Phi, psi and omega in degrees: 000136187274157179305321179288330177292318177294324176297320181292316180298316184293320178301314179296315176302318179299316183290313178297323179289316180284333183288139177290148184303322179205163176297146179298137174290141181291147178288118181281131179250160179297141174253302176235121186051236181269350183287131174258010176210161177215128186257130172247154181256124175247172177301330180272358179119187184294150180227130179263125180262131175232164179236131185238156177294124177232169175302332185271336185299321173060321178214171188259026175300207181214159183302129178257145177295161174292326179242093180293333174222140178305136181096343180288141180260126175282141179225162176243195182300318183300315180295322181295315179301316181290321180296332182292341179255356185278114182292336181267010176234161176225131182259117186250111175284110184263013178284164172301152179305316184298337174278318190293321180300337180284344181150140178213173177288138185296146172071030175258159176256155182241114168231109177302144185307332183281347185246352191299321181298328179273355187236025183293347177293336176288346180259006179098008179270162176238142178280129182232102184060234178269002185241196180231141173254108183252028178296334177255023182300148171281165170283119181259121177257107186257140176209164170218227188285327180153193189300348179247008180272127178275356189294307182290324167307316180296321181291320177297320175303309177307307179306307185292325174302324181262017170111357178287132186291128179304321183291352174258010182252129179238118185258125179259089179298328183296327171051205184302323177305304184288320177305306181294317183300332179273357176083013178283159188289137178238132185244153171228148177072010185251045185210000000 
């Protein structure tokens, strides 16, 4: 065997040895609850729907309904823009503090989803005994990270459980993901 043949053979062995056996499998993300797949029936038979991490996926939550609690109003960006100027409304970023500091919608109020049930006076309710009187409550526009983020739906459930009227809650399911994707302004340090 010539030296050049040995070199070619050595390079081939190195390429085969160092090359991965197959491409890495994409990380499957939750779709509904804990489920990472959803089967639909097509004309050609069953098809499994999965969700994988992409630059746009951003977090590992799961799909949230447009109406997390009966009576809550789903809204989009146009309604959020108008709410930002509405004196009878409050737009609430319900994300954890570490997400909010990275950027939020201008002129919004911050109440983390884990604290909202104890801070409903900021939404126009009054503490009465162990409960809340929300007859003078503001219209609350709630948002979090986006369509797969459970933070604001969790807060909305807690609010309504504790007496906040569902018909005064407006849920922006698109949240920061849609807001930023549409090129709308995101502020940091403005709170």
